[in-house]
N, C-alpha and C positions, 0 to 999 in steps of 0.2 A: 797025692802029690803035695808036696810040701813047698810052699813057695815062701820066700822071705818077706816079710812084713805083711803077711796075709793078704796078698794080692791075688785076686782070682782072675786069671787071664780070660776065661770063658766069660765071665760077667763083663769084662771090659770090651770084649769083642761083640758080645750081644748088644751092649749099649751103643757101640760104634756102629753095628748094623742097624739098629733102631734109628740112630741118628741119620744115617745115610738114607734110609727109607723115607724117614721124616722129611729131610732135605729134599729128596727127589719128588716127594708128593706136594710139598710146598712149592717147589720150583714150578711143576706142571700146573698146579692149581692157582697159584697166586703170582708168582714172579712173571712167568711167561705171559699171562693176560694182561697184567699191569704194565709190563714192558711194551707190549703191542698197543695198548691204550696210549701210553705216553708217547710212543713213536707217532701214532696217528694224531695226536694232539699237536705234537711238535710239527708234523708235516701241515696240518690245518693251519697253524699260525705262520709257518713259513709261507704258504700259498697266499694267506691273507696279506702278508707283509709284501710279497712279490707283486700281488695285484695292487696293493696301495701305491708301491713305487712306480708301476706302470702308470696307473691312473694320475699320479702327481706328474710323471713325465709328460703324459698327453695333456694335462692341464697346463703345463708350462709352455708347451708348444703351442697350444691353443691361445694362450695369453700372448705369447710373442706374436702370433699370426694376427690377433686382433689389435694388438699395438701397432703392427705395420699397417693394417687396414685403416686404423684411426689416423696414423700419420699421413697416410695416402689421402684419406678423406680430407684432412686438414689442408694438405697442399692443394687438392682439387678444389676445395671451397675457395682458397685464396685465389687460384687461377681464374675461377668463375667470377668472383668479386672484381678482379682486375679487368677480366673482359667486359663486365657489366659497366664498370666505370669508364673503360674506353668507349664502349658503345654509347653510354650516356654523354660523354664529352663530344663525341662526333655527332650525335643528334643535337646536342645543344649548339654547337658550332654551326650545324647546317640551319637550324631554327634561327639563329642570329644572322646568318647570311640572308636567309629569306626575308626576315624582318627588315634587315637593312635595304635590301633590294626594293621591297614594298615601301619603305619610307622614302627612298631615292625617287621611285616612281610617283608617290604622293606629292613630293616637292616639286618634281618636274611638272607635273600636271598642274600643280598651283601656279608655277611660274608662267606656263603657257596660258592658263586661264587669266592671270593678272596682266599679261602682255596683250591678250585680246581685249580685256576690258580697257587697258590703257589706249590701244589703238581706236577702239570705239569712241572713248572719251575725246581723243584728239581729232577724230573725224567730225565728231558731233560739234565740238568747239569750233573747228575751221568752217563747218557748214553754218554755224550761227554767225561766226564773224564775216563770212561771205555774204549771208543775208543782210547783216547790218550794214556792211559796205555798199551793197546793191541798193538798199533803201536809202542810205545816206546820198548815194550818187543820184538816184532817181529825183530825189528832192533838190539836189543841186541843179540837176538839169532842168527840172521843171521850173526854175526860175526863181526859186527861193534865194533869199540872201545868205551869205555865208555864215552869218551869225545865227540865222534861224536853222540852218542845216546842222550846224554844230550843236545847238541846243536839242534838236531833235534827235540827233545820233546819241546824245548823253542820255536823254529820256528813254530811248529804247533800250540802251545798255542797262539803265536802272531797272526797267520793267523786266528785262531777261534775267537779271540777277535775283529780283524779287521773286520770279516764277520758280526759279531752281530752289 
């Protein structure tokens, strides 16, 4: 067979057949396992990425939840502070009222005691005056002169003042 340009078709077909066999062997031995490995690796990283997104979403929800709890705790603390201040104000007002009542009672008792002391002093002074008048009257009636009675009266007043 005479082929122009010295091309041997049989050699070309054999090389082509060798190339196809080599391609099939490399495909099954190298390409398919490498492709499976790469697919597994891609799926592994995709799962890690999905899990990271899921964890991030949970973390954001948890952060939001804790922020709400913190806000509610702040408002609860403020309410309790206001309640404590109100209770303190009420107790202070009650204590002030009790102290005022006690002070009023002490002042009232002091006025009563002072009034009693004043009455006793007035009675004592009246009794002394009555005794002095009785003594002076006795002396006048006993026949002493008016000037003697007057002098005796003054002397007894001076003695009673000196005794006090």
